[in-house]
C-alpha positions in Angstrom: -19.9 -6.6 9.3 -18.1 -3.7 7.7 -15.4 -4.5 5.2 -13.5 -2.6 2.6 -14.6 -3.0 -1.1 -10.9 -3.4 -1.9 -7.6 -3.3 -0.1 -4.7 -2.0 -2.2 -1.2 -3.3 -1.7 2.1 -2.9 -3.6 5.6 -1.5 -3.3 6.5 2.2 -3.1 5.7 3.8 -6.5 3.0 1.3 -7.5 0.3 3.9 -7.2 -1.6 2.8 -4.2 -2.7 6.2 -3.1 -3.4 7.6 -6.6 -5.2 4.5 -7.8 -6.9 3.8 -4.5 -8.4 7.3 -4.2 -9.6 7.2 -7.9 -11.1 3.8 -7.3 -12.9 5.0 -4.2 -14.3 7.9 -6.2 -15.5 5.6 -9.0 -17.2 3.3 -6.5 -18.6 6.3 -4.6 -17.1 5.2 -1.3 -14.5 6.6 1.0 -10.7 6.3 0.7 -8.4 5.5 3.6 -4.6 5.2 3.8 -3.1 3.4 6.7 0.1 5.5 6.5 -2.1 8.6 7.2 -3.8 6.7 10.1 -0.3 6.0 11.6 0.7 9.6 11.2 -2.5 10.7 12.9 -1.9 8.4 15.9 1.8 9.3 16.2 1.3 13.0 15.6 4.2 13.0 13.1 5.1 11.9 9.6 6.2 8.3 8.9 9.8 9.4 8.2 10.0 10.9 11.6 8.6 7.9 13.3 11.3 5.8 11.7 14.0 8.3 12.9 12.7 9.0 16.4 11.3 5.6 17.3 12.6 3.0 14.8 11.1 0.7 12.3 9.8 -1.9 14.9 7.7 0.8 16.5 6.4 2.0 13.2 5.5 -1.6 12.2 3.6 -2.0 15.5 1.6 1.2 14.8 1.1 0.2 11.2 -0.3 -3.3 12.2 -2.7 -1.7 14.6 -3.8 0.8 12.0 -4.4 -2.0 9.4 -6.4 -4.1 11.9 -8.6 -1.1 12.8 -9.2 0.0 9.2 -10.0 -3.5 8.0 -12.6 -3.7 10.8 -14.3 -0.3 10.4 -13.7 1.0 6.8 -16.2 0.1 4.1 -14.5 1.9 1.2 -11.1 1.5 -0.5 -8.2 1.0 1.8 -4.5 1.5 0.8 -1.8 -0.1 2.9 1.8 1.1 3.3 4.2 -0.9 1.1 5.7 -2.9 4.0 2.5 -3.5 5.9 2.1 -6.9 4.3 5.3 -8.2 5.9 3.5 -8.6 9.2 2.2 -12.1 9.6 -0.8 -10.9 11.6 -1.7 -8.5 8.8 -1.3 -11.3 6.2 -3.8 -13.4 8.2 -6.2 -10.5 8.4 -6.0 -9.9 4.6 -7.0 -13.5 3.8 -10.6 -12.5 4.2 -10.6 -9.5 1.9 -10.4 -8.5 -1.8 -6.8 -7.6 -2.1 -5.6 -5.7 -5.2 -1.9 -6.0 -5.8 -0.5 -3.2 -7.9 2.4 -4.7 -9.7 5.2 -2.3 -10.8 8.6 -2.8 -12.4 11.7 -1.2 -11.0 12.1 1.4 -13.7 8.5 2.7 -13.2 8.8 2.6 -9.5 12.0 4.6 -9.5 10.4 7.2 -11.8 7.3 7.5 -9.6 9.1 7.5 -6.3 11.9 9.8 -7.4 15.4 9.4 -6.2 15.3 12.4 -3.8 12.5 10.6 -1.9 11.5 11.3 1.7 10.6 7.6 2.1 12.5 6.3 5.2 13.4 2.9 3.7 14.8 4.4 0.5 17.6 6.6 2.0 21.2 6.3 0.9 21.0 4.4 -2.4 17.3 4.7 -3.3 17.5 2.7 -6.5 19.2 -0.3 -5.0 17.1 -0.1 -1.8 13.9 -0.1 -4.0 15.2 -3.1 -6.0 15.9 -4.9 -2.8 12.4 -4.1 -1.4 10.7 -5.3 -4.6 12.6 -8.6 -4.6 12.0 -9.2 -0.9 8.3 -8.3 -0.9 7.3 -9.7 -4.4 6.4 -13.2 -3.2 4.2 -11.8 -0.4 2.4 -9.3 -2.7 1.8 -12.1 -5.2 0.5 -14.5 -2.6 -1.8 -12.0 -0.9 -3.3 -10.4 -4.1 -6.6 -11.8 -5.1 -6.4 -9.5 -8.1 -3.1 -8.5 -9.7 -3.0 -5.4 -11.9 0.1 -4.4 -13.8 0.6 -0.7 -13.6 3.6 -0.4 -16.1 3.0 2.2 -18.8 -0.6 2.6 -17.8 -2.6 5.6 -16.7 -4.4 5.5 -13.3 -7.8 5.5 -14.9 -7.0 2.5 -17.0 -5.9 0.6 -13.9 -9.1 1.7 -12.1 -11.2 0.4 -15.0 -9.5 -3.0 -14.8 -10.0 -3.2 -11.0 -13.7 -2.2 -11.3 -14.3 -4.9 -13.8 -12.6 -7.5 -11.7 -14.3 -6.7 -8.4 -17.8 -6.4 -9.9 
């Protein structure tokens, strides 16, 4: 059975793509991002899916992308920040090594930027990001088999810790 070496979860700005791609490089495996998979299927960026079809349709596409990637990808897999809210996705993740990248609000705001094109952070990005972090934190903590704090750390330091913990 094919299964990812690690599934990376965390809120916007936690470094899922940056850390995930470096981790894949370090492990000499492929990197896959379910947001990119959703965009490929929909033929448009995530932000446009939200605007044109709404969040429920995006979440439907996202769950399908996660299910497929978990079944066929054997490298490092990064999930969109909200993918873990789906109960079906939570059940699927129970069988995997899930790395939760923990990030504080100040760091997340710096990394995401306040002029972000992220669909759930429009209007007041800082308060929206704070709300997302508070809402999702218990889910991230429950699903993470490995939790790595990213605050004030370089991506390579984070990757070093993950490699040690999954070896």
